[in-house]
C-alpha positions as CSV (number, residue, x, y, z in Angstrom):
1,X,-7.1,-5.1,8.1
2,X,-4.1,-6.3,6.1
3,X,-1.6,-3.6,4.8
4,X,-1.6,-4.9,1.3
5,X,-2.4,-3.2,-2.1
6,X,-5.5,-4.8,-3.7
7,X,-4.0,-4.2,-7.2
8,X,-0.3,-5.2,-7.0
9,X,-0.3,-7.1,-3.7
10,X,2.5,-5.0,-2.2
11,X,2.7,-5.5,1.5
12,X,4.9,-4.5,4.5
13,X,8.6,-4.9,4.5
14,X,10.5,-5.9,7.7
15,X,13.8,-4.7,9.1
16,X,15.6,-3.2,12.1
17,X,15.7,0.1,13.9
18,X,19.4,0.7,14.6
19,X,20.3,3.1,17.4
20,X,23.6,5.0,17.8
21,X,24.5,2.4,20.4
22,X,23.9,-0.2,17.6
23,X,20.8,-1.7,19.5
24,X,18.5,-3.4,17.0
25,X,14.7,-3.7,17.4
26,X,12.4,-5.0,14.7
27,X,10.2,-2.6,12.8
28,X,8.1,-2.7,9.6
29,X,7.6,-0.3,6.7
30,X,4.0,-0.3,5.4
31,X,3.1,0.7,1.8
32,X,1.4,4.0,1.3
33,X,-2.1,2.8,0.9
34,X,-5.0,5.1,-0.1
35,X,-8.7,4.4,-0.2
36,X,-9.9,5.1,-3.7
37,X,-13.2,4.8,-5.5
38,X,-12.2,2.9,-8.6
39,X,-13.9,1.1,-11.5
40,X,-13.2,-2.7,-11.3
41,X,-14.9,-5.2,-13.6
42,X,-17.4,-2.5,-14.6
43,X,-18.4,-1.7,-11.1
44,X,-17.4,1.1,-8.7
45,X,-15.7,-0.2,-5.6
46,X,-13.7,1.3,-2.7
47,X,-10.2,-0.2,-3.0
48,X,-7.1,0.1,-0.8
49,X,-4.4,0.9,-3.3
50,X,-0.8,1.9,-3.0
51,X,0.3,5.3,-4.3
52,X,2.4,3.8,-7.1
53,X,-0.6,2.0,-8.6
54,X,-2.6,5.3,-8.5
55,X,0.3,7.2,-10.1
56,X,1.1,4.7,-12.8
57,X,-2.5,4.5,-13.9
58,X,-3.1,0.9,-12.9
59,X,-6.3,2.2,-11.2
60,X,-9.1,3.9,-13.1
61,X,-10.8,6.3,-10.7
62,X,-14.6,6.6,-10.6
63,X,-16.1,9.9,-11.5
């Protein structure tokens, strides 16, 4: 399953782990995705949404 927000499309960001010896290995930062029951197009669906979309009100939660 892709680590992408279904509202804003935010996905993983890539970079390096850097040790004290300056060794570099690739790593990725995933968005903070939460499964939320939300109203979308008049229907209740389960969406995988990032925490920023929930906090900003981009998602209307189902009752």
